[in-house]
C-alpha positions as CSV (number, residue, x, y, z in Angstrom):
1,X,-57.7,-21.2,-49.4
2,X,-55.8,-24.4,-49.3
3,X,-52.5,-22.5,-49.0
4,X,-54.0,-20.3,-46.3
5,X,-55.0,-23.5,-44.3
6,X,-51.5,-24.9,-44.6
7,X,-50.0,-21.7,-43.2
8,X,-52.5,-21.7,-40.3
9,X,-51.6,-25.3,-39.4
10,X,-47.9,-24.4,-39.6
11,X,-48.4,-21.5,-37.3
12,X,-50.4,-23.6,-34.9
13,X,-47.6,-26.2,-34.9
14,X,-44.9,-23.6,-34.2
15,X,-47.1,-22.1,-31.4
16,X,-47.6,-25.6,-29.9
17,X,-43.8,-26.3,-30.1
18,X,-43.0,-22.9,-28.4
19,X,-45.6,-23.6,-25.8
20,X,-44.2,-27.0,-25.0
21,X,-40.7,-25.6,-24.8
22,X,-41.9,-23.0,-22.3
23,X,-43.6,-25.7,-20.2
24,X,-40.5,-27.8,-20.4
25,X,-38.4,-24.9,-19.3
26,X,-40.7,-24.1,-16.4
27,X,-40.8,-27.7,-15.4
28,X,-36.9,-27.7,-15.4
29,X,-36.7,-24.6,-13.4
30,X,-39.3,-25.4,-10.8
31,X,-39.0,-29.2,-10.5
32,X,-35.5,-30.1,-11.5
33,X,-33.6,-27.0,-10.3
34,X,-36.2,-25.8,-7.8
35,X,-34.3,-26.9,-4.7
36,X,-31.1,-25.4,-5.9
37,X,-32.6,-22.0,-6.7
38,X,-34.5,-22.0,-3.4
39,X,-31.2,-22.6,-1.6
40,X,-29.6,-19.8,-3.6
41,X,-32.4,-17.5,-2.6
42,X,-32.1,-18.4,1.0
43,X,-28.4,-17.8,0.7
44,X,-29.1,-14.3,-0.4
45,X,-31.2,-13.7,2.7
46,X,-29.2,-15.8,5.2
47,X,-25.6,-15.0,6.0
48,X,-23.0,-16.8,8.0
49,X,-20.9,-14.3,9.9
50,X,-17.6,-15.9,11.0
51,X,-16.6,-15.0,14.6
52,X,-12.8,-14.9,15.2
53,X,-11.6,-16.9,18.2
54,X,-9.5,-15.1,20.9
55,X,-5.8,-15.9,20.3
56,X,-4.0,-17.6,23.1
57,X,-2.2,-15.5,25.7
58,X,1.6,-15.2,25.6
59,X,3.3,-15.3,29.1
60,X,6.9,-14.8,30.3
61,X,8.6,-17.6,32.3
62,X,7.0,-16.3,35.6
63,X,3.4,-16.2,34.2
64,X,3.3,-12.5,33.5
65,X,1.1,-11.6,30.5
66,X,3.0,-10.2,27.5
67,X,0.4,-10.5,24.8
68,X,-3.4,-11.0,25.1
69,X,-6.6,-10.4,23.1
70,X,-9.4,-7.9,23.7
71,X,-12.9,-7.3,22.3
72,X,-13.2,-4.8,19.5
73,X,-15.3,-3.8,16.4
74,X,-14.4,-4.2,12.8
75,X,-16.1,-2.3,9.9
76,X,-16.6,-4.6,7.0
77,X,-18.1,-4.3,3.5
78,X,-19.8,-6.9,1.4
79,X,-19.1,-6.0,-2.3
80,X,-22.2,-7.7,-3.7
81,X,-24.5,-5.1,-2.0
82,X,-22.7,-2.1,-3.5
83,X,-24.2,-2.4,-7.0
84,X,-24.8,1.0,-8.7
85,X,-24.2,2.9,-5.4
86,X,-20.6,1.7,-5.1
87,X,-18.8,5.0,-5.6
88,X,-21.2,6.9,-3.4
89,X,-21.1,4.3,-0.6
90,X,-17.3,4.1,-0.6
91,X,-16.8,7.9,-0.5
92,X,-19.3,8.3,2.3
93,X,-17.8,5.4,4.3
94,X,-14.3,6.8,3.8
95,X,-15.4,10.1,5.3
96,X,-16.9,8.4,8.3
97,X,-13.7,6.2,8.9
98,X,-11.2,9.0,8.3
99,X,-9.8,7.2,5.3
100,X,-9.2,8.0,1.6
101,X,-11.7,6.4,-0.8
102,X,-8.8,5.2,-2.8
103,X,-7.6,3.2,0.3
104,X,-11.0,1.4,0.5
105,X,-11.0,0.7,-3.2
106,X,-7.5,-0.7,-3.0
107,X,-8.5,-3.0,-0.1
108,X,-11.4,-4.3,-2.2
109,X,-9.2,-4.7,-5.2
110,X,-6.6,-6.8,-3.3
111,X,-9.2,-8.9,-1.5
112,X,-9.7,-12.5,-2.6
113,X,-13.0,-12.9,-0.8
114,X,-16.1,-13.9,-2.6
115,X,-18.6,-11.2,-3.5
116,X,-21.0,-12.1,-0.6
117,X,-18.2,-12.4,1.9
118,X,-17.4,-9.4,4.1
119,X,-14.1,-7.6,3.5
120,X,-12.4,-6.0,6.5
121,X,-12.1,-2.3,6.0
122,X,-11.4,-0.8,9.4
123,X,-10.4,-3.2,12.2
124,X,-10.5,-2.0,15.8
125,X,-12.8,0.9,15.1
126,X,-13.6,3.2,18.0
127,X,-17.0,3.7,19.5
128,X,-17.5,7.1,18.0
129,X,-17.0,5.7,14.5
130,X,-19.4,2.8,15.2
131,X,-22.1,5.3,16.3
132,X,-21.7,7.4,13.1
133,X,-22.0,4.3,11.0
134,X,-25.2,3.1,12.8
135,X,-26.7,6.6,12.5
136,X,-26.2,6.5,8.7
137,X,-27.0,2.9,8.1
138,X,-29.5,3.6,5.3
139,X,-26.8,5.3,3.2
140,X,-24.3,2.4,3.7
141,X,-25.6,-0.7,1.9
142,X,-23.4,-3.7,2.5
143,X,-21.5,-2.1,5.4
144,X,-21.4,-4.2,8.6
145,X,-20.1,-3.6,12.0
146,X,-19.1,-7.0,13.5
147,X,-17.8,-8.0,16.9
148,X,-14.1,-8.8,16.6
149,X,-11.0,-9.7,18.6
150,X,-7.9,-7.5,18.5
151,X,-4.4,-8.4,19.7
152,X,-3.0,-6.3,22.5
153,X,0.7,-5.9,23.2
154,X,0.3,-4.1,26.5
155,X,3.9,-3.1,26.8
156,X,4.2,-1.7,23.3
157,X,7.6,-2.4,21.7
158,X,8.8,-4.6,24.6
159,X,10.3,-7.8,23.2
160,X,8.8,-7.0,19.8
161,X,11.3,-9.0,17.8
162,X,10.7,-12.1,20.0
163,X,6.9,-11.8,20.3
164,X,6.3,-10.7,16.7
165,X,2.9,-9.5,15.3
166,X,-0.2,-10.6,13.4
167,X,-1.7,-9.6,10.1
168,X,-4.2,-10.5,7.4
169,X,-3.5,-13.8,5.6
170,X,-2.0,-13.1,2.2
171,X,-3.2,-14.7,-1.1
172,X,0.0,-16.7,-1.2
173,X,-0.4,-17.9,2.4
174,X,-4.1,-18.7,1.7
175,X,-3.2,-20.8,-1.3
176,X,-1.0,-23.1,0.8
177,X,-3.4,-23.1,3.9
178,X,-6.2,-25.4,4.9
179,X,-9.2,-23.8,3.4
180,X,-11.5,-25.3,6.1
181,X,-9.6,-23.3,8.7
182,X,-8.7,-20.2,6.9
183,X,-10.5,-17.6,4.7
184,X,-9.6,-14.3,3.1
185,X,-9.4,-11.6,5.7
186,X,-8.4,-13.9,8.6
187,X,-5.6,-12.8,10.9
188,X,-2.6,-15.0,11.4
189,X,0.8,-14.8,13.1
190,X,3.2,-13.3,10.7
191,X,6.5,-12.9,12.7
192,X,8.1,-13.9,15.9
193,X,6.5,-16.3,18.4
194,X,3.1,-15.2,16.9
195,X,4.1,-16.7,13.6
196,X,6.1,-19.8,14.8
197,X,3.3,-21.0,17.1
198,X,0.3,-19.7,15.2
199,X,-1.2,-23.2,15.0
200,X,-1.5,-23.3,18.8
201,X,-2.4,-19.6,19.3
202,X,-5.1,-19.0,16.7
203,X,-8.0,-21.1,18.1
204,X,-11.1,-22.1,16.1
205,X,-13.5,-19.6,14.6
206,X,-17.2,-19.6,15.5
207,X,-20.1,-18.5,13.3
208,X,-23.3,-16.5,13.6
209,X,-26.2,-17.1,11.2
210,X,-28.3,-14.1,10.5
211,X,-31.1,-13.0,8.1
212,X,-30.5,-9.9,6.1
213,X,-32.7,-7.6,3.9
214,X,-32.2,-6.6,0.3
215,X,-29.3,-4.2,1.1
216,X,-27.6,-6.6,3.5
217,X,-28.8,-5.1,6.8
218,X,-29.2,-7.8,9.5
219,X,-32.9,-8.4,10.4
220,X,-32.9,-11.5,12.5
221,X,-30.5,-13.7,14.5
222,X,-30.9,-17.4,13.5
223,X,-28.2,-19.3,15.4
224,X,-24.6,-19.4,16.5
225,X,-21.6,-21.8,16.6
226,X,-19.3,-21.2,19.6
227,X,-15.7,-20.1,19.0
228,X,-12.8,-21.9,20.7
229,X,-10.0,-19.8,22.2
230,X,-6.5,-20.6,21.2
231,X,-3.9,-22.3,23.4
232,X,-1.5,-20.1,25.4
233,X,2.2,-20.1,25.2
234,X,4.7,-19.6,28.0
235,X,8.1,-18.4,27.0
236,X,11.5,-18.7,28.8
237,X,12.0,-14.9,28.7
238,X,13.1,-13.2,31.9
239,X,11.2,-9.9,31.5
240,X,13.3,-8.0,34.1
241,X,16.6,-8.9,32.3
242,X,14.9,-8.2,28.9
243,X,13.9,-4.7,30.1
244,X,17.5,-3.9,31.2
245,X,18.8,-5.1,27.8
246,X,16.3,-2.9,25.9
247,X,16.9,0.1,28.1
248,X,20.6,0.0,27.5
249,X,20.3,-0.7,23.8
250,X,17.9,2.3,23.4
251,X,20.7,4.6,24.7
252,X,22.8,3.8,21.7
253,X,22.5,5.6,18.4
254,X,23.3,2.6,16.4
255,X,21.7,-0.9,16.3
256,X,22.5,-3.9,18.3
257,X,21.3,-7.0,20.1
258,X,21.5,-8.8,23.4
259,X,20.9,-12.5,24.0
260,X,21.0,-14.5,27.2
261,X,20.7,-18.3,27.1
262,X,20.6,-21.1,29.6
263,X,23.7,-23.2,28.7
264,X,22.1,-26.3,30.2
265,X,18.9,-26.5,28.1
266,X,19.0,-23.8,25.4
267,X,16.2,-21.6,26.9
268,X,16.5,-18.0,25.7
269,X,16.1,-15.7,28.7
270,X,16.8,-12.5,26.8
271,X,16.4,-11.6,23.1
272,X,16.6,-7.9,22.4
273,X,17.1,-6.1,19.1
274,X,17.5,-2.4,18.5
275,X,15.9,-0.3,17.1
276,X,12.5,-1.8,17.8
277,X,8.9,-1.2,16.7
278,X,5.4,-1.4,18.3
279,X,3.6,-4.5,17.2
280,X,0.3,-2.8,18.1
281,X,0.6,-1.1,14.7
282,X,-0.1,-4.4,13.0
283,X,-3.0,-5.4,15.3
284,X,-5.5,-3.6,13.0
285,X,-4.9,-2.9,9.3
286,X,-1.5,-1.1,9.1
287,X,-2.0,2.1,7.2
288,X,0.1,2.8,4.1
289,X,1.8,5.7,5.8
290,X,2.7,3.7,8.9
291,X,4.1,0.9,6.7
292,X,6.2,3.3,4.6
293,X,7.6,4.8,7.8
294,X,8.7,1.4,9.0
295,X,10.2,0.0,5.8
296,X,11.9,3.3,4.8
297,X,13.5,3.9,8.2
298,X,17.2,3.8,7.5
299,X,17.8,2.1,10.9
300,X,15.7,-0.9,9.7
301,X,13.6,-1.5,12.9
302,X,11.8,-4.6,11.6
303,X,15.1,-6.6,11.3
304,X,15.8,-8.9,14.2
305,X,19.5,-8.3,14.6
306,X,19.9,-11.2,17.0
307,X,19.1,-13.8,14.3
308,X,18.7,-12.0,10.9
309,X,21.9,-9.8,10.7
310,X,25.3,-11.2,10.2
311,X,28.6,-9.6,11.3
312,X,32.3,-10.5,11.3
313,X,32.7,-11.9,14.8
314,X,36.1,-10.3,15.4
315,X,38.2,-11.7,18.3
316,X,35.2,-13.7,19.7
317,X,36.0,-16.2,16.9
318,X,39.2,-17.0,18.9
319,X,36.9,-19.4,20.8
320,X,37.0,-21.5,17.6
321,X,40.6,-20.8,16.4
322,X,42.1,-22.0,19.7
323,X,40.5,-25.4,19.8
324,X,41.2,-25.8,16.1
325,X,44.9,-25.2,16.7
326,X,45.0,-27.4,19.8
327,X,43.2,-30.3,18.0
328,X,45.5,-30.0,15.0
329,X,48.6,-29.9,17.2
330,X,49.6,-26.4,16.0
331,X,49.9,-25.1,19.6
332,X,50.0,-26.6,23.1
333,X,50.2,-25.5,26.7
334,X,53.9,-24.7,26.3
335,X,53.7,-22.8,23.0
336,X,54.7,-19.1,23.2
337,X,54.8,-16.4,20.6
338,X,56.5,-13.0,20.8
339,X,54.2,-10.2,19.8
340,X,55.8,-7.0,18.7
341,X,52.6,-5.6,17.3
342,X,52.9,-7.0,13.8
343,X,53.0,-10.1,11.7
344,X,54.5,-10.3,8.2
345,X,53.1,-12.4,5.5
346,X,53.7,-10.6,2.2
347,X,52.2,-7.5,3.8
348,X,52.1,-6.6,7.5
349,X,49.2,-7.7,9.6
350,X,48.8,-5.6,12.8
351,X,47.9,-6.6,16.3
352,X,45.2,-4.5,17.9
353,X,47.8,-3.4,20.4
354,X,50.3,-1.6,18.2
355,X,53.2,-1.7,20.7
356,X,52.7,-5.5,21.1
357,X,52.1,-7.8,24.0
358,X,55.6,-9.3,24.3
359,X,55.8,-13.0,24.9
360,X,52.4,-14.6,25.3
361,X,51.3,-18.2,25.9
362,X,48.0,-20.0,25.3
363,X,46.4,-18.4,28.4
364,X,47.6,-14.8,28.1
365,X,47.0,-14.8,24.3
366,X,43.3,-15.5,25.0
367,X,43.1,-13.1,27.9
368,X,44.8,-10.2,26.1
369,X,43.3,-11.1,22.7
370,X,46.8,-11.1,21.1
371,X,46.2,-11.1,17.3
372,X,49.8,-12.1,16.5
373,X,49.5,-15.3,18.5
374,X,46.3,-16.2,16.6
375,X,47.8,-15.2,13.2
376,X,50.6,-17.6,13.9
377,X,48.2,-20.4,15.1
378,X,45.8,-19.8,12.2
379,X,48.5,-20.0,9.6
380,X,49.7,-23.3,11.1
381,X,46.1,-24.7,11.3
382,X,45.1,-23.6,7.7
383,X,41.8,-22.6,6.2
384,X,40.4,-26.1,5.9
385,X,40.7,-26.9,9.6
386,X,39.5,-23.5,10.7
387,X,36.4,-24.0,8.5
388,X,35.8,-27.5,9.7
389,X,35.9,-26.3,13.4
390,X,33.6,-23.4,12.5
391,X,31.1,-25.8,11.0
392,X,31.5,-28.2,14.0
393,X,30.4,-25.3,16.3
394,X,27.4,-24.6,14.1
395,X,28.6,-21.6,12.1
396,X,27.4,-21.4,8.5
397,X,24.0,-23.0,9.4
398,X,20.9,-21.7,11.2
399,X,20.8,-22.6,14.9
400,X,17.1,-23.7,14.6
401,X,15.9,-21.1,17.0
402,X,12.0,-21.0,17.0
403,X,11.7,-17.7,15.1
404,X,11.3,-17.0,11.4
405,X,14.0,-15.2,9.4
406,X,17.2,-16.7,10.8
407,X,20.2,-16.4,8.4
408,X,23.1,-18.8,8.1
409,X,26.0,-16.5,8.2
410,X,29.1,-17.3,6.1
411,X,32.0,-19.7,6.6
412,X,34.2,-18.9,3.6
413,X,36.3,-21.4,1.6
414,X,38.4,-21.3,-1.5
415,X,35.4,-22.6,-3.5
416,X,33.1,-20.0,-2.0
417,X,35.5,-17.1,-2.8
418,X,36.0,-18.4,-6.4
419,X,32.3,-18.5,-6.9
420,X,31.4,-15.1,-5.5
421,X,34.6,-13.1,-6.1
422,X,36.3,-14.9,-9.0
423,X,39.5,-15.0,-7.0
424,X,41.8,-17.5,-5.5
425,X,42.2,-18.0,-1.7
426,X,45.3,-16.2,-0.4
427,X,47.2,-17.0,2.8
428,X,46.2,-13.6,4.0
429,X,42.6,-14.7,3.9
430,X,43.4,-17.4,6.4
431,X,45.2,-14.9,8.6
432,X,42.2,-12.7,8.6
433,X,39.8,-15.6,9.3
434,X,41.9,-16.7,12.3
435,X,40.9,-13.5,14.2
436,X,37.3,-13.4,12.9
437,X,37.7,-10.9,10.1
438,X,37.7,-11.1,6.3
439,X,34.8,-12.9,4.7
440,X,33.6,-14.7,7.9
441,X,30.1,-13.7,9.1
442,X,28.1,-14.8,12.1
443,X,25.0,-13.9,13.9
444,X,24.7,-13.1,17.6
445,X,22.5,-16.2,18.2
446,X,25.3,-18.4,16.6
447,X,28.0,-16.9,18.8
448,X,25.7,-17.4,21.8
449,X,25.5,-21.1,21.0
450,X,29.2,-21.3,20.5
451,X,29.8,-19.8,23.9
452,X,27.3,-22.1,25.5
453,X,29.0,-25.1,24.0
454,X,32.4,-24.0,25.4
455,X,30.8,-23.4,28.8
456,X,28.9,-26.7,29.1
457,X,31.7,-29.0,27.9
458,X,31.0,-29.2,24.2
459,X,27.2,-29.6,23.7
460,X,25.8,-27.5,20.9
461,X,22.3,-26.6,21.9
462,X,19.3,-25.6,19.8
463,X,18.1,-22.3,21.3
464,X,14.4,-21.8,21.9
465,X,12.1,-19.2,23.4
466,X,9.3,-21.7,24.1
467,X,8.9,-23.1,27.5
468,X,5.5,-24.8,27.1
469,X,2.1,-24.6,25.3
470,X,-0.9,-24.5,27.6
471,X,-4.5,-25.6,26.6
472,X,-7.5,-23.5,27.7
473,X,-8.1,-26.0,30.5
474,X,-4.6,-25.5,31.8
475,X,-3.2,-28.8,30.5
476,X,0.3,-28.7,29.0
477,X,0.0,-29.6,25.3
478,X,3.7,-29.3,24.6
479,X,6.9,-29.0,26.7
480,X,10.1,-27.7,25.2
481,X,12.8,-30.3,25.5
482,X,16.6,-29.6,25.1
483,X,17.9,-30.6,21.7
484,X,21.4,-30.5,20.3
485,X,24.5,-32.5,19.6
486,X,28.0,-33.0,20.9
487,X,30.8,-31.0,19.3
488,X,33.7,-33.2,18.2
489,X,36.4,-31.5,20.2
490,X,38.4,-32.7,23.2
491,X,37.5,-31.5,26.7
492,X,41.1,-30.6,27.2
493,X,41.0,-28.2,24.3
494,X,37.8,-26.6,25.7
495,X,39.3,-26.4,29.1
496,X,42.1,-24.1,27.7
497,X,39.5,-21.9,26.1
498,X,37.6,-21.7,29.4
499,X,40.7,-20.8,31.3
500,X,41.6,-18.1,28.8
501,X,38.1,-16.6,29.0
502,X,38.3,-16.5,32.8
503,X,41.7,-14.8,32.7
504,X,40.3,-12.2,30.2
505,X,37.9,-11.2,33.0
506,X,40.4,-11.2,35.9
507,X,43.4,-9.7,34.0
508,X,42.6,-9.1,30.4
509,X,40.3,-7.3,28.0
510,X,37.0,-8.2,29.8
511,X,37.8,-6.8,33.3
512,X,34.6,-4.9,33.2
513,X,33.0,-8.2,34.2
514,X,35.3,-8.9,37.1
515,X,32.7,-8.9,39.8
516,X,33.4,-10.3,43.3
517,X,29.9,-11.7,43.6
518,X,30.0,-13.8,40.4
519,X,32.8,-15.5,38.5
520,X,32.4,-14.8,34.8
521,X,34.3,-16.0,31.8
522,X,34.3,-13.8,28.7
523,X,35.9,-12.9,25.4
524,X,35.7,-9.4,23.8
525,X,35.8,-8.5,20.2
526,X,36.1,-5.4,18.0
527,X,35.1,-6.4,14.5
528,X,36.2,-4.1,11.7
529,X,33.4,-2.9,9.4
530,X,34.3,-1.9,5.9
531,X,31.4,0.5,5.8
532,X,32.4,2.4,9.0
533,X,35.4,3.8,10.7
534,X,34.2,2.3,14.0
535,X,34.2,-1.4,14.6
536,X,31.3,-3.5,15.9
537,X,31.6,-4.1,19.6
538,X,31.2,-7.7,20.8
539,X,31.3,-9.6,24.1
540,X,30.5,-13.2,24.6
541,X,30.5,-14.6,28.1
542,X,29.1,-17.2,30.6
543,X,28.7,-17.6,34.3
544,X,29.2,-18.9,36.9
545,X,32.6,-20.0,35.8
546,X,32.7,-23.1,38.0
547,X,29.1,-24.3,37.2
548,X,28.0,-22.5,34.1
549,X,24.3,-21.6,33.8
550,X,23.9,-18.7,31.5
551,X,25.7,-17.3,28.4
552,X,25.3,-13.6,27.5
553,X,26.2,-12.1,24.2
554,X,26.1,-8.4,23.4
555,X,26.7,-6.9,19.9
556,X,26.7,-3.2,19.3
557,X,27.0,-2.0,15.7
558,X,29.8,0.4,15.1
559,X,30.2,1.2,18.7
560,X,34.0,0.7,19.3
561,X,35.7,-1.7,21.7
562,X,33.8,-4.7,23.0
563,X,35.1,-4.5,26.6
564,X,34.2,-0.9,27.2
565,X,31.0,-0.6,25.1
566,X,29.3,-4.1,25.2
567,X,30.8,-5.2,28.5
568,X,28.7,-3.0,30.8
569,X,25.5,-4.2,29.3
570,X,26.5,-7.8,29.9
571,X,27.4,-6.9,33.4
572,X,23.9,-5.4,34.0
573,X,22.2,-8.5,32.6
574,X,24.2,-10.8,35.0
575,X,23.2,-8.5,38.0
576,X,19.6,-9.2,37.2
577,X,19.9,-12.9,36.4
578,X,21.9,-13.6,39.5
579,X,20.4,-10.9,41.7
580,X,20.5,-12.9,44.9
581,X,24.3,-12.9,44.7
582,X,24.3,-9.1,44.5
583,X,21.9,-8.4,47.4
584,X,23.6,-6.8,50.3
585,X,23.2,-8.8,53.5
586,X,21.1,-7.0,56.1
587,X,23.1,-4.9,58.6
588,X,23.2,-6.4,62.1
589,X,22.5,-4.1,64.9
590,X,24.7,-4.5,67.9
591,X,22.7,-5.3,71.1
592,X,24.2,-4.2,74.4
593,X,24.3,-7.0,76.9
594,X,23.4,-6.4,80.5
595,X,26.3,-6.6,82.9
């Protein structure tokens, strides 16, 4: 009996301890953690739906709208509400959206959003799709249709490489971004002006607070925080000239680019690259098929050839060889060279004119683009001075244009060749470099800046598309200011280059630009391409010759001679930019006088 009593007391003690532990646990859960759990419970029932702000409008220089935003609907999915019906919901939703279930699963897999945050599945859904979803709401737990903002590029592919496009923020971008401003699924500027000025264009998100039921369906609107539209951007683009450039490039089977820039302040009036693409494809979620079509296109339409492709500049590089020779004392105004069509230095280097130009001087050599003259000058100058003058004019470095993806080009040197080719620098390499061939590579935007510096007396400008940023109240938040530096070359040397370029138009290789209404100076180039039998066609130019305002560069890949192929496009651009000079005066009607 005594043993029995001891066991009962032990049992009572254990029961009492267990009871006290339970009470303590309940006290902890209800008193200590009660507020926290209550907040969590409220969080399950109350959702903050973020409302994207309309991005700012992008205008051309005359205030015409190039890019705007419009209202749309996005179908989103909250993963936490899928639970055991995940597969069934995804397959049914895929049927309604015209997608593959695997596409939706991949979107969810890639998403870095939290489980109770909506994941964008179908941006810019049409009304018929929205109606089908609403009719089947019970079968779609966690599926939401939210009011959204879509980007609209009203002219399709027009100026696509300049304007750019938007897309969902990537995990890598999100990691570097301000987490207060940005969340998984947000749309940001990815390319072009959309990317460069995203901080101005994106605006500030709003939020709607709603109450939802057990499967995530909205039941009550609780409140809203207003969204703030983004600031607008006005560009320096001349849309009429841009349209002409794109129309002419589209006629060519190969790629190319056209740039027009104000030589007084660096404003870009035209920036066209071909082939192009429609940025509206990226406004919603780009489909895998559409993306594959773009990236696998052998013509590489996503590449901005104006700033991201590099080419041998051919004879347009003579704009640099000549001042290098003049500054080094290798040539002067009285220097002449006899061109019989060839130049011997170990092997024979040919002039583009196989029969030769005869005796040429500093002016006629530039006008006729005599290779033998520049072989002779380049050999006297030497590789080092040619490279120094190239760097002085900004080659080998990005111009700083306000677009992502600019490449530096290549200004070769003996050290560079030894590093990449394990070979020494030969005198023939200098000969090739003097006429813009060999290892030298430049971009169209770089050669535009070189031409502008020749035209304006030696000021190397930083090119820019931006004219100003405009707040929603119309106030100018930012004005683009001219930036650049003086090139260390004498004005006398530049004067000889200018004269030679003008003579090229009146009596040389660029006569296609010899217009009575407008005095133009130009230099043509036909740059050999080791991958093709046909050379790249170049022309760099500026006008008016007496008081320069605009530089125009045209590059056509594997098109042939610069004068005959690229020249007509430059001519058409000038006719638009200086249209007043080309207008015919009204005919005067003779009035008979009374006797």
